C-alpha positions as CSV (number, residue, x, y, z in Angstrom):
1,M,11.3,23.3,-0.5
2,N,11.0,24.5,3.1
3,V,7.6,26.1,2.4
4,L,6.1,22.8,1.3
5,F,4.0,22.5,4.5
6,D,2.6,26.1,4.3
7,N,-0.1,25.2,1.7
8,T,-3.3,25.0,3.8
9,K,-5.5,24.7,0.7
10,I,-4.0,21.2,0.1
11,A,-3.6,20.4,3.8
12,F,-7.3,20.9,4.5
13,K,-8.9,20.1,1.2
14,L,-10.8,17.1,2.6
15,K,-12.3,19.2,5.4
16,S,-15.6,20.9,4.9
17,D,-16.2,24.3,6.5
18,A,-18.0,22.5,9.3
19,D,-15.1,20.1,9.8
20,L,-12.7,23.0,9.9
21,E,-14.8,24.9,12.5
22,R,-14.9,21.7,14.7
23,A,-11.1,21.3,14.4
24,Y,-10.6,25.0,15.4
25,F,-13.0,24.5,18.4
26,L,-11.2,21.3,19.5
27,F,-7.7,22.7,19.4
28,K,-8.8,25.8,21.1
29,M,-10.1,23.6,24.0
30,I,-7.0,21.4,24.0
31,A,-4.8,24.5,24.2
32,N,-6.2,25.1,27.7
33,E,-4.4,22.6,30.0
34,P,-6.8,23.1,33.0
35,L,-9.7,22.6,30.7
36,V,-8.2,19.3,29.4
37,R,-7.8,18.0,32.9
38,I,-11.3,18.9,33.9
39,G,-12.8,17.6,30.7
40,T,-10.9,14.3,31.1
41,A,-12.2,13.8,34.6
42,V,-15.8,14.7,33.7
43,T,-15.8,12.4,30.6
44,N,-14.4,9.5,32.6
45,F,-17.1,10.1,35.3
46,A,-19.8,10.3,32.7
47,L,-18.8,7.1,31.0
48,K,-18.5,5.2,34.3
49,A,-21.9,6.5,35.4
50,H,-23.3,5.4,32.0
51,L,-24.5,8.9,31.3
52,P,-25.7,9.5,27.6
53,V,-22.5,11.3,26.5
54,Q,-21.2,8.9,23.8
55,G,-23.1,10.8,21.0
56,L,-21.5,14.0,22.0
57,I,-18.1,12.4,22.2
58,R,-18.6,10.8,18.8
59,A,-19.7,14.1,17.2
60,T,-16.6,16.0,18.5
61,V,-13.3,14.6,19.6
62,F,-13.9,11.0,18.5
63,D,-14.7,11.8,14.9
64,H,-11.8,14.2,14.7
65,F,-9.2,11.7,15.9
66,C,-10.8,8.4,15.0
67,G,-12.0,6.7,11.8
68,G,-15.0,4.9,13.3
69,V,-16.2,2.2,15.7
70,D,-15.3,-0.7,13.4
71,E,-13.5,-1.5,10.1
72,E,-16.6,-0.9,8.0
73,D,-17.3,2.3,9.7
74,C,-13.8,3.6,8.7
75,L,-14.3,2.9,5.0
76,P,-15.6,6.3,4.0
77,V,-12.7,8.0,5.7
78,I,-10.2,5.6,4.2
79,D,-11.6,5.9,0.7
80,K,-11.8,9.7,0.9
81,M,-8.2,10.2,2.1
82,Y,-6.9,7.8,-0.6
83,T,-8.9,8.9,-3.6
84,Q,-9.0,12.7,-2.9
85,G,-5.9,13.2,-0.8
86,K,-3.5,10.4,-2.1
87,V,-3.0,9.4,1.6
88,S,-3.2,5.8,2.7
89,S,-4.5,4.6,6.1
90,V,-3.2,2.3,8.9
91,L,-6.1,0.8,10.7
92,D,-5.2,1.0,14.4
93,Y,-7.5,-0.9,16.8
94,S,-7.0,1.5,19.7
95,V,-8.5,-0.5,22.6
96,E,-6.1,-0.4,25.5
97,G,-5.7,-1.6,29.1
98,K,-7.0,-5.1,28.9
99,E,-5.9,-7.8,31.4
100,E,-7.8,-11.1,30.6
101,E,-6.6,-14.0,28.4
102,A,-10.0,-13.9,26.6
103,Q,-9.5,-10.3,25.8
104,F,-6.0,-10.9,24.4
105,D,-7.4,-13.8,22.2
106,A,-10.1,-11.5,21.0
107,A,-7.6,-8.8,20.1
108,C,-5.5,-11.3,18.2
109,Q,-8.6,-12.4,16.3
110,K,-9.4,-8.8,15.6
111,I,-5.9,-8.2,14.1
112,L,-6.2,-11.3,12.0
113,K,-9.5,-10.1,10.7
114,I,-8.0,-6.6,9.9
115,L,-5.2,-8.3,8.0
116,D,-7.8,-10.0,5.7
117,F,-9.4,-6.6,5.4
118,V,-6.1,-4.9,4.6
119,D,-5.2,-7.6,2.1
120,E,-8.2,-6.5,0.0
121,K,-7.6,-2.7,0.2
122,E,-4.8,-1.0,-1.7
123,A,-5.5,2.1,0.4
124,I,-4.4,0.3,3.6
125,P,-0.7,-0.7,3.2
126,F,0.1,-1.8,6.8
127,G,-1.4,-3.7,9.7
128,V,-0.5,-2.6,13.3
129,F,-0.9,-3.7,16.9
130,K,0.5,-3.0,20.4
131,P,2.4,-5.7,22.4
132,T,0.2,-5.2,25.4
133,G,-2.8,-5.9,23.2
134,F,-1.6,-9.5,23.2
135,G,-0.5,-9.9,26.9
136,R,-0.5,-8.4,30.3
137,F,1.7,-5.4,30.9
138,E,3.0,-6.9,34.2
139,L,4.2,-10.0,32.4
140,W,6.0,-8.0,29.8
141,K,7.6,-6.0,32.6
142,K,8.7,-9.1,34.5
143,K,10.1,-10.7,31.4
144,S,12.0,-7.5,30.5
145,A,13.5,-7.4,34.0
146,G,14.9,-10.9,33.5
147,L,13.0,-12.2,36.4
148,L,12.1,-15.9,36.7
149,L,8.5,-16.6,35.6
150,T,6.3,-19.1,37.5
151,P,5.1,-22.2,35.5
152,E,1.7,-20.4,35.0
153,E,3.4,-17.3,33.7
154,E,5.6,-19.4,31.4
155,E,2.4,-20.8,29.9
156,E,1.0,-17.3,29.6
157,W,4.2,-16.0,28.0
158,N,4.0,-18.9,25.4
159,R,0.5,-17.9,24.5
160,I,1.8,-14.3,23.8
161,I,4.4,-15.7,21.6
162,E,1.8,-17.8,19.7
163,R,-0.4,-14.8,19.2
164,F,2.5,-12.9,17.7
165,H,3.4,-15.8,15.4
166,L,-0.3,-16.1,14.3
167,V,-0.5,-12.5,13.2
168,C,3.1,-12.3,11.7
169,R,2.5,-15.6,9.8
170,K,-0.8,-14.2,8.5
171,A,0.9,-10.9,7.5
172,H,3.7,-12.8,5.7
173,D,1.1,-15.0,3.8
174,C,-0.9,-11.8,2.8
175,N,2.3,-9.9,2.0
176,V,1.1,-7.1,4.3
177,P,3.8,-5.3,6.4
178,L,2.9,-5.3,10.1
179,L,3.9,-2.4,12.4
180,I,4.4,-3.4,16.1
181,D,4.2,-0.3,18.4
182,A,6.6,0.5,21.2
183,E,5.5,1.1,24.8
184,E,7.1,2.0,28.1
185,S,10.8,1.3,28.4
186,W,10.4,-1.1,31.4
187,M,8.5,-3.6,29.3
188,Q,10.2,-2.9,25.9
189,D,13.2,-5.2,26.2
190,A,11.1,-8.4,26.0
191,A,9.1,-6.9,23.1
192,D,12.4,-6.0,21.3
193,D,13.7,-9.5,21.7
194,L,10.5,-11.2,20.5
195,V,10.1,-8.9,17.5
196,T,13.7,-9.4,16.5
197,D,13.2,-13.2,16.5
198,L,10.1,-12.7,14.4
199,M,12.0,-10.5,11.9
200,N,14.6,-13.3,11.6
201,I,11.8,-15.7,10.6
202,Y,9.4,-13.6,8.5
203,N,11.7,-10.9,7.0
204,K,14.1,-13.1,4.9
205,K,13.2,-11.5,1.6
206,K,11.5,-8.2,2.6
207,A,10.3,-6.3,5.6
208,I,7.0,-7.8,6.9
209,V,7.5,-7.4,10.6
210,Y,8.4,-3.8,11.8
211,N,9.5,-2.9,15.3
212,T,9.3,0.7,16.6
213,L,12.1,2.9,18.0
214,Q,11.2,5.7,20.3
215,M,14.0,8.2,19.7
216,Y,13.5,10.2,22.9
217,R,15.3,7.3,24.4
218,H,19.0,8.1,24.3
219,D,20.0,4.4,23.8
220,R,18.0,3.7,20.7
221,H,20.5,4.8,18.0
222,A,23.2,2.4,19.4
223,Y,20.5,-0.3,19.8
224,F,19.6,0.0,16.1
225,Q,23.2,-0.1,14.9
226,K,23.6,-3.5,16.8
227,L,20.3,-4.7,15.3
228,H,21.6,-3.7,11.8
229,Q,24.8,-5.7,12.3
230,K,22.7,-8.7,13.5
231,A,20.5,-8.5,10.4
232,I,23.5,-8.5,8.1
233,K,25.1,-11.4,9.9
234,E,21.9,-13.5,10.1
235,G,20.4,-12.6,6.8
236,F,17.1,-10.8,7.4
237,V,15.7,-7.4,6.5
238,I,14.8,-4.9,9.3
239,G,11.4,-3.3,9.3
240,I,11.5,-0.2,11.6
241,K,9.2,2.6,12.5
242,I,10.9,5.6,14.1
243,V,9.0,8.0,16.3
244,R,10.0,10.5,19.0
245,G,7.9,8.8,21.7
246,A,4.7,8.9,23.6
247,Y,5.4,8.3,27.3
248,M,7.9,11.0,28.3
249,E,6.3,12.2,31.5
250,K,5.6,8.7,32.7
251,E,9.2,7.7,31.9
252,N,10.8,10.6,33.8
253,E,8.5,10.2,36.8
254,R,9.2,6.5,37.2
255,A,12.9,7.0,36.8
256,K,12.8,9.7,39.6
257,E,10.6,7.5,41.8
258,K,12.7,4.4,41.4
259,G,16.0,6.2,41.6
260,Y,17.6,5.3,38.2
261,A,18.8,7.5,35.3
262,S,16.0,8.4,33.0
263,P,16.2,6.7,29.6
264,I,14.9,9.9,28.0
265,C,17.2,12.4,26.3
266,K,18.1,15.4,28.3
267,D,16.2,17.9,26.1
268,K,14.2,18.2,22.9
269,Q,17.2,19.3,20.9
270,T,19.0,16.0,21.8
271,T,15.9,14.0,20.9
272,D,15.6,15.8,17.6
273,Q,19.3,15.0,16.9
274,N,18.9,11.4,17.9
275,F,15.9,11.0,15.6
276,D,17.6,12.7,12.6
277,N,20.9,10.8,13.1
278,T,19.0,7.5,13.1
279,L,17.0,8.6,10.1
280,E,20.1,9.3,8.1
281,Y,21.7,6.0,9.2
282,I,18.6,4.2,7.9
283,L,18.3,6.0,4.6
284,S,22.0,5.3,3.9
285,N,21.6,1.6,4.6
286,L,18.3,0.7,2.8
287,E,19.7,-2.5,1.3
288,H,18.9,-4.2,4.7
289,I,16.2,-1.9,6.0
290,S,12.7,-0.6,5.3
291,V,11.4,2.4,7.3
292,F,8.2,4.0,8.4
293,I,9.0,7.6,9.4
294,G,6.4,8.5,12.0
295,T,6.8,12.2,12.8
296,H,4.8,15.4,13.1
297,N,8.1,17.3,13.0
298,E,8.4,19.5,9.9
299,A,12.2,19.7,10.1
300,S,12.6,15.9,10.2
301,C,10.4,15.6,7.2
302,Y,12.4,18.1,5.3
303,K,15.6,16.3,6.3
304,A,14.1,13.0,5.0
305,I,13.2,14.7,1.7
306,D,16.8,16.1,1.4
307,L,18.4,12.8,2.2
308,M,16.2,10.9,-0.3
309,S,17.3,13.4,-3.0
310,Q,20.9,13.1,-1.9
311,Y,20.9,9.3,-2.1
312,N,18.8,9.3,-5.3
313,L,15.9,7.5,-3.7
314,D,12.6,7.5,-5.5
315,K,9.6,9.1,-3.8
316,T,7.7,5.9,-4.4
317,D,10.4,3.5,-3.0
318,E,8.4,0.9,-1.2
319,R,11.0,0.8,1.6
320,I,10.2,4.4,2.7
321,W,6.9,5.6,4.2
322,F,6.0,8.8,6.0
323,G,3.2,8.6,8.7
324,Q,1.2,10.9,11.0
325,L,-1.8,10.4,13.2
326,Y,-5.3,11.1,11.9
327,G,-6.6,14.4,13.0
328,M,-3.1,15.9,13.3
329,S,-0.5,17.5,11.0
330,D,-2.6,17.4,7.9
331,H,-0.3,20.1,6.5
332,I,2.5,17.5,6.5
333,S,0.6,14.5,5.3
334,F,-1.4,15.9,2.4
335,N,1.4,18.2,1.1
336,L,3.9,15.3,1.2
337,A,1.4,13.0,-0.7
338,E,0.7,15.8,-3.2
339,E,4.4,15.8,-3.9
340,G,4.4,12.1,-4.6
341,Y,5.8,10.7,-1.4
342,Q,4.2,7.6,0.2
343,V,2.2,8.7,3.2
344,A,-0.1,6.8,5.6
345,K,-2.3,8.2,8.4
346,Y,-2.7,6.1,11.6
347,L,-6.5,5.7,11.7
348,P,-7.6,4.7,15.2
349,F,-10.9,2.9,15.6
350,G,-13.0,1.0,18.2
351,P,-16.0,1.4,20.4
352,V,-16.2,4.9,21.8
353,R,-16.0,3.8,25.4
354,D,-13.0,1.6,24.8
355,V,-11.1,4.2,22.7
356,M,-11.3,6.9,25.4
357,P,-7.9,6.2,26.9
358,Y,-6.4,6.8,23.5
359,L,-8.3,10.0,23.0
360,I,-7.4,11.3,26.4
361,R,-3.7,10.6,25.6
362,R,-4.0,12.5,22.3
363,A,-5.5,15.5,24.1
364,E,-2.8,15.4,26.8
365,E,0.0,15.1,24.2
366,N,-1.3,18.1,22.3
367,T,-1.4,20.1,25.5
368,S,2.0,19.1,26.7
369,V,4.1,19.2,23.5
370,A,5.3,22.8,23.1
371,G,4.0,24.5,20.0
372,Q,2.0,21.6,18.7
373,T,-1.5,22.9,19.4
374,T,-0.5,26.5,18.5
375,R,0.8,25.3,15.1
376,E,-2.5,23.4,14.4
377,L,-4.5,26.5,15.4
378,D,-2.4,28.8,13.3
379,L,-2.8,26.6,10.2
380,I,-6.5,26.2,10.7
381,S,-6.9,30.0,11.2
382,K,-5.0,30.6,8.0
383,E,-7.2,28.3,6.0
384,R,-10.4,29.8,7.6
385,K,-9.3,33.2,6.4
386,R,-8.3,31.9,2.9
387,R,-11.8,30.5,2.5
388,K,-13.5,33.7,3.4
389,V,-11.6,35.7,0.8
């Protein structure tokens, strides 16, 4: 079974020769860290100066990592992945860094609209949003620190709660599971508390509301065990997405700057162990849990496959999904789907200018995560050679 992800014919069957060449070019560029830094600076400058670069961005990095500029624009990608690759999509409105109440209201309305869209498409099994899409980061931070809010901030916080209820209620009514992403540790406590309250309301019969655990945090396994006991005691089902995490450098830098112990595991091996231990805990307690296994790590996917076999869990069990990001780890996504497992790609979308922070983070992540870009390049190279034979 440990050769499952080596099949590049299945991994890249949706990519034309031109798509494959573009992917090869992009990952070659991303492999060069100084080039990523320079490219990021130049792109930001060009966008701020309103230079005509959006077409170039759209034709290269945007179209590789994103589905389109709006829901309708994503439909060809969604339908192609589902009909030809057996892979579902999670429409991820990837506009970040907003600060105004009107922007948060607009984001809430966008998610409500997407849930209507998802309700009509079998190929889109989940909705998703980020907590800071519905409220200011600084307010999440203050609430997480247990600081007293001003009367104005209390009103602002209540509006955040109302936005969360609006989308969770809608998801419940549409019977569409809703993934709520995790963010930086210093704002996450408030998010965890709110999402747990929402699970207690909307997850009485099945998992509709999903929180996210970033397993590079050494405290997350113990946190989840306590959450599990709470769910048993109070009678709700846990929806959980497990990932390794996306803010490691920022987390370590802030801990050093503020003089506290970093919440991040001491090394990659410990993070991997933390992820896999929690994965096993979840798959052995599915009577109270549904899981979205968000990972680009081959070993963790093989472990999940082995555990599902060990516990006699069906590949199509609605409580177990695998997920990767669009534009990355196609060798995992499409080979898993070909074997009959339930797989969904996170499909980011939004106006090119507004999605740039997401795209820059993807480029930086591929540059900083050891072996990730090399692996993509090796697989693409293998498929290019296979097609030339």
